[in-house]
Each structure stands twice: as structure tokens, then as C-alpha cells.
VOKOLFI-966260 format. One record per atom (N, C-alpha, C): x, y, z. Coordinates in steps of 0.1 Angstrom, whole numbers, plus 5000, padded with zeros to 4 digits. Layout:
N
XYZ
...
***
This chain:
307
650409634476
649109674481
649109784491
648309894489
648310004499
647809954513
648310024523
647909984537
646410004539
645809924547
644409934550
644110064558
643110134553
642710254559
641910234572
641910334581
641210314594
639710344592
639210354580
637810374577
637410294565
636110264563
635610184552
635410264539
636410284531
636410374520
635710324508
635210414500
634410374488
635210294478
636410334475
637210264465
637410114469
637710084481
637909944486
636609864484
635509934488
634209864487
633909834472
634109924463
633809904449
634809794443
636009794447
636909694442
636509554446
636109544459
635709414464
634409364457
633609464453
632309424446
632509384432
633409454424
633609434410
634909374406
635809364415
637109304412
638109384404
637809514404
638709614396
638509754401
639309844396
639109984400
637810034393
636910094402
635710154397
635810304400
635510384391
635710534393
634310604390
634010704398
632810784396
633010884384
632010894376
632010994366
630911094369
631211224372
630211324376
629611374363
628211384362
627611434351
626611544355
626311634346
625311744348
624111724339
623011694345
621811664337
621011784334
621411904338
620612024335
619412044343
619311974354
618111984363
618212104373
617212124380
617212234390
616912194403
616312274412
616112244426
614812314431
614012254439
612812314444
613112434453
614312444458
614712554467
615312664459
615212654445
615612764437
614412814428
613512724424
612512764414
611212814421
611212834434
610112884441
609112784447
609412654444
608512544450
608712534465
610012534469
610312544483
610912674488
611612734479
612212864482
612912914470
613613024472
614413084461
615813114466
616713114456
618113144460
618913024464
618312914468
619012794472
619612804486
620412694489
621112694502
622112804502
622512854513
623412974514
624812954508
625212824507
626512794502
626512754487
625312744481
625212694467
625212804457
626012784446
626012894436
625212844424
625312914413
624512894401
624812764394
626012704397
626312574391
625812454399
625412484411
624912374420
625912274423
627212314425
628312224429
628612124418
628212164406
628512064394
629512114385
629612054373
630612084363
630212194354
628912224352
628512324342
628512264328
628612134327
628712064314
627512084305
626312074312
625112084305
625012224298
625412324305
625312464299
626312474288
627312394287
628212394275
627712314264
626512254265
625912184254
626212034254
626811984265
627211844265
626111754271
625611654263
624711554268
625311454278
624511374283
625011274293
626011184287
625711124275
626611034269
628011094266
627911224261
629211294257
630011324270
629311354281
630011384293
630711254299
630011144297
630611014302
631810974294
631710984281
632810944272
634011034274
633811164276
634911254279
635611224291
634911194302
635511154315
636111014315
635410924308
635810784309
637210764303
637610824292
638910814287
640010864296
639710984302
640611044312
640810954324
639710914330
639810834342
640410694340
640210634329
640810504326
642310524324
642710634319
644210654317
644810694331
644210774338
644810824351
644810724362
643610654364
643410564375
643410414371
643610394358
643510254354
642110194357
641110274357
639710234360
639210154349
638510044352
637909954342
636409964342
635810004353
634310014354
634010154359
632810204357
632410334361
631010344367
630910434377
629610464384
629310604380
628210624373
627810764368
627110834380
627710954383
627211034394
626511154389
625111154391
624311264387
624511364399
625211474397
625711554408
625011684409
624811764399
624411904400
622911914404
622711994414
621312024419
620611894423
619311884420
618511774425
618111674414
618711564414
618611474402
617511374402
616511394411
615211324410
614111424408
614411554406
613511654405
613111684390
612311594385
611811604371
610811494369
609911504359
609011394356
609711264355
609111154359
609711024360
610210974346
609511014335
609910974322
611111044318
611311174322
612511244319
613711174326
613511144339
614511074347
614910944340
613910864336
614110734330
615010754317
614810854309
615610874297
617010904301
617210994311
618511034315
619310914321
618610834330
619310724336
619610614326
618710584317
618910484307
620110524298
620210654295
621310694286
622610664294
622710694307
623910674314
624210524315
623210444318
623510304320
623810224307
623510284296
623810224283
625310254279
626010344286
627310374282
628310254285
629410254278
630310144280
630910134294
630910014300
631609984312
631010054324
629710104323
629010164334
628310054342
628610044355
628009944363
626809994372
626610124372
625510164381
625510314381
624610364390
624310514391
624510554406
624910674408
624810744421
624110874419
623010894425
622111004422
622011094434
622511214432
622511314442
621111394442
620511404453
619211474454
618911514468
617711574469
617211614482
616211524488
616011514501
615011414506
613611454503
613311584499
612011624495
611711614480
612611544473
612511534459
612311384454
611711304463
611411164459
610011134461
609511044453
608110984455
608110844451
607010784452
606910634449
607310604435
606910684425
607310664411
608810664409
609510754415
610910764413
611610644420
611210614432
611810504440
611510374433
610310354427
610010234419
610910224407
611210334401
612110334389
613510284394
614010344404
615410314409
615410164414
614310124420
614309984425
614409884413
613809914402
613909824390
615409824385
616009934385
617409934381
618309854391
617909864404
618809804414
618709654414
617809594406
617809454405
619009394397
619609484389
620709434381
621909524381
621809644387
622809744387
623009794401
624209854404
624509914417
623810054416
622910084425
622210214425
622310274439
623010394440
623110474452
622210594450
621410624461
620810754462
621510834473
621910954469
622611044479
621811154483
621311144495
620411254501
621211364508
621011484503
621611594510
620911624523
621611594534
621011624547
621711744553
623011744554
623911844559
624011854575
622811844582
622811844596
621511784601
621511724613
620311674619
619511784627
620111904628
619512004636
618712094628
617412104631
616512184623
616812334623
617312384634
617712524635
618812554625
619812464624
620812484614
620312474600
619412384597
618812364583
618012494580
617312554589
616612684587
617712794584
618712794592
619812894591
620412894577
620612784571
621312774558
620312774547
619012804550
617912804539
617812674532
617812564540
617812434533
616412404527
615312444534
614012424528
613412294532
614012214540
613312094546
613912074560
613311984568
613811954581
614311814582
614811774594
615411644595
614311534594
613111564598
612011464596
611811424582
612011514573
611911494558
613011394554
614211404559
615211314556
614911174561
614511174574
614111044580
613010974572
612011044568
610910984560
611410934546
612411004540
612910964527
613710834529
614510824539
615210704542
614310584544
613210604552
612210494554
611610454541
611310544532
610610514520
611610444510
612910464511
613910404502
614310264507
614310244520
614810124526
614010004520
614709894519
614109764515
613909754500
614509844492
614309834477
615509794470
616609764477
617909724471
618709854466
618209964470
618910094467
619810134479
621110164476
622010204486
621710354490
621810384503
621510514508
622710584513
623010704508
624110784513
623610914518
624110964530
623811094535
624911184534
624611304529
625611414528
625611494541
626711524546
626811604559
627911714556
627611834560
628611944559
629011984573
630311984575
630912024588
631312174588
631012244598
631412384599
630312474595
629012434595
627912514592
627712624602
627212744597
627012854606
626212824619
626812864631
626112844643
626212704649
626912604642
627012474648
628412464655
628312394667
629612374674
629912224672
631012184678
631612054677
630611944683
630011974694
629011884700
627911854690
627411964684
626211944675
626611864662
627811884657
628311804646
628411654649
628911634661
629111494665
627711424668
626811514672
625411454674
624811414661
625111484650
624711434637
625311294634
626611274637
627211144635
626511034643
626211064656
625510964664
624110934659
623411034654
622111014649
622110934636
623010964627
623110884615
623510744617
624410724628
624810584631
623710494635
622610554641
621510474645
620510454634
620710504622
619810484611
620310384602
619410324594
619710214585
620110274572
621310334571
621910384559
623210324556
623610324543
624810254539
626110334538
625910464536
627110544534
627010684539
628110764540
628010904543
629110974535
628811094532
629811184526
630011304535
631211334539
631511454547
632111564538
631611684540
632111794533
632511904542
633611974539
634012094545
633112214540
632512294548
631912414543
632912514539
633012544526
633912644521
633012754514
633612874513
632912984508
633113004493
632013004485
632113014471
631613144466
632213204456
631813334450
630313324446
629613434448
628313454443
627213384452
627613354464
626613284473
626313374485
625213344491
624813414503
625813404514
626513284514
627513264524
628713354522
629013394510
630113484507
629713624514
628513664513
628113784519
628313784534
627913674540
628113664555
629613664558
630413594550
631813584553
632513724551
632113804541
632713934539
632314034549
631114004556
630614094566
631114044580
632013954580
632613894593
631513824601
630513774595
629413704602
629513554601
630513504594
630813364593
632313344593
632813244601
634213214601
634413064597
635213034588
635512894583
636312824594
636012694594
636912604602
638312604597
639312604606
640712584602
640912444599
642012414593
642312274588
642512184600
643112224611
643312144623
642012104629
641112204630
639812174636
639012084628
639112094615
638312004606
638811864607
640111844607
640711714608
640311644621
640311724632
639911674645
638411624645
637511704640
636111674640
635911554631
636511544619
636311424610
636711304618
637911304624
638411194632
637411144642
636811234649
635811194660
634511144653
634111214642
632911184635
632911034631
634010994625
634210854620
634110754631
634610794643
634510694654
633110664658
632210754656
630810724660
630010644650
630510634638
629810564627
630010414628
629010334623
629110194623
630410154614
631110054618
632310014611
632009974597
630809924594
630509884580
630009994571
629710104576
629210214568
630310264558
629910284546
630910324535
631110474535
632310514537
632710654537
633010694522
632110764517
632310804503
633210924501
633311014511
634111134509
634411184523
635611244525
636011304537
636211454537
636211514525
636311654523
635811694509
635811824506
635211864493
636311894483
635811934471
636611964459
636212094453
636512214460
636112334454
636812364441
636112444432
636812494420
637712614424
638912604421
639912704425
639512844421
638812864409
638512994404
637213044411
636512964419
635313004426
635513024441
636612964446
636812964461
637213094467
636513134477
636813254485
637613224497
637213114504
637913074517
637312944521
638112864529
639512884533
640412834522
641612894521
642512854510
642912714512
643012664524
643412524526
642412414520
641212464517
640312364511
640812314498
641712374491
642312324479
643312214482
643712194494
644712094498
644111964501
643411904492
642611784495
643511674500
644511644493
645411524496
646111554510
646511674512
647111704525
646111684536
644911724534
643911704545
643611564547
643511484537
643311334539
644511274546
645711314542
646911264549
646811294564
646411414567
646311464581
645311384589
644211354583
643111274589
643711134592
644311074583
644910934585
646010934595
646811034595
647911044605
647311064619
646311154620
645711174633
645111054638
644410974630
643810854634
644810744639
645910744631
647010654635
647610694649
647810824651
648410874663
647510844675
646210844673
645210824684
644810684685
645310594676
644810464676
643310464673
642910544665
641510574662
641110494649
639810464648
639310394636
637710414636
637210404624
635810414622
635110304631
634110344638
633310254647
633810234661
634910304664
635510294677
634510324689
633710424687
632710464697
631310424693
631110344683
629810304679
629210194689
628010224693
627410134703
626210064698
626010064685
624809994680
623610084679
622610054671
621410134669
620610144681
***
């Protein structure tokens, strides 16, 4: 049995819930984003490219069921996974008419060995109809909604062209709460203009909210983005690996010990990455975080003082 981690990781949570290895399958539903189509803005967030951090599978003509089957065989062989959580990843996956969403979600839930859904979206892309649909699924399936927040600081959100403020996220969490739907917040570390104190303030703010999980991402520079332009003009500097490891370690200390840590860094596509090169060293970064926490006798929740 692997040693216990100093944080409450997703794999351990899922294994305890289902009694076996459960793996996420990322799918691309071909949806878009109100920050791209002119509803909220155009061009999207400064770090987002035309694939919306996804696989591009929809553009290759693959439907939801085909994407699931393709990944299911691979993940079952590589990780000995027996159950799967379908992750609607690309762009905003509640940004469509509710009947369209129902069809997409039903198709995913009907696939073999799928135990639930994880739906990536924006806090300005939910309404009562969408939440009621997810609430019905949550009566018998594991349903996560993953809200992209990135920072609790409105000045930062404006700087990255996010198209919503922190109050929008807070309202979305309040509307989702009490429906049996698990809530995850996405946070990006190293955003332009943010210092260490501000990043840790995001941790403390989320710790005081009634949410179930968090995903931490490194801000890396991808080709074809506004961030690439800033980087090449020397107007943005990426975090180095040591600084990122240090901030993640401290960030985890402020979170409640029961909060589920879904991710500690990102997975850039090697052919799209501009900088930093160390972003491709995912396992090395995870090992450094765990080593740093062991050296400091650190753990998730160490500095948590309650809501």
C-alpha cells in the first residue's frame, strides 16, 4: 500500500467511495464559452487557446461515447481502473440549452462502468434549469461541478480578461449548495500581477467557503494566446519550479483537511507549450511538493482555523 499523502487526494477519495480505482476520462463536447462568443467578451482568458485546454476530440469528429470508449480501454490497461468519472473539460460545459446538456450527459452516463460526471464550467454559466438537471443526476450518481475561479481578486480577474468577478463565483456556489452536487474550485497560481500574499489570500478565502474540492494549476504560456504575447514582450514572467512548490505547500496548509485536492499542477501539451519548460515535469513537481511537505512537517489543514 502506498504511503499516506499529506493532503486529501482525489484518487484516495474515489477509492474509498467505490472500493476500486476510479479514473477520470476527459471529453470534448464541442461547446464554447461566453467569453469567446461575444456574450461576455471575445478572445477568452489570456491563457486560453482555441482548444480551450481540451483534447480537440470533437473537432476530429469523435462523439462523447467514442471518446469514452477510446480512453476507457487505455486507462483500464494502464491504471487497472474499473470505474470511470467522465470529465467534460473543454470550455464551458453548462453553456448550452438544457436539453442539449441532458443529451450529452445522458450519453456519458450510459457508457459502461461510468459512475458519474465532473463538469468544468464558469460560474456565470449556470442557472436553475442546469442545476436542477445536475441535482437529479446526483440522486444516484457522483456529480462534480468544477467552477473556474482562478483568483479571488477582482483586479486579477480583470487583468486576465476573465469576464466575471469573485461575487459571481460566490453566488454560483450558494446556488449549487444543498443539491447533492460536489463543488470544486479551479485556482491558477502565478497569474500576472499577483504576489505570494494574494495567492495565499485566495486559499484562505476558499477555506472559509462551503466547497468540496480544489484544483491548483500552474500558469504556463501556450502558443496562440494573449499571454504568449505578454511573455514575448517581457511583460510576464513565469513562476520557477521552486517558487511554485513553495506556494502550493503553503496553499494546502490553509485549506480544510477534508477538502479534496483534485490537482496540484497542470498538464500542458508539449507541442503547444512556450514556457516554462519545467511545466512538463509533472511527476517531478509532485515529488518536490511531497518532499517539501515532509521536510517541513507540513500537511493540508495545518493552518486552517475554521470558517
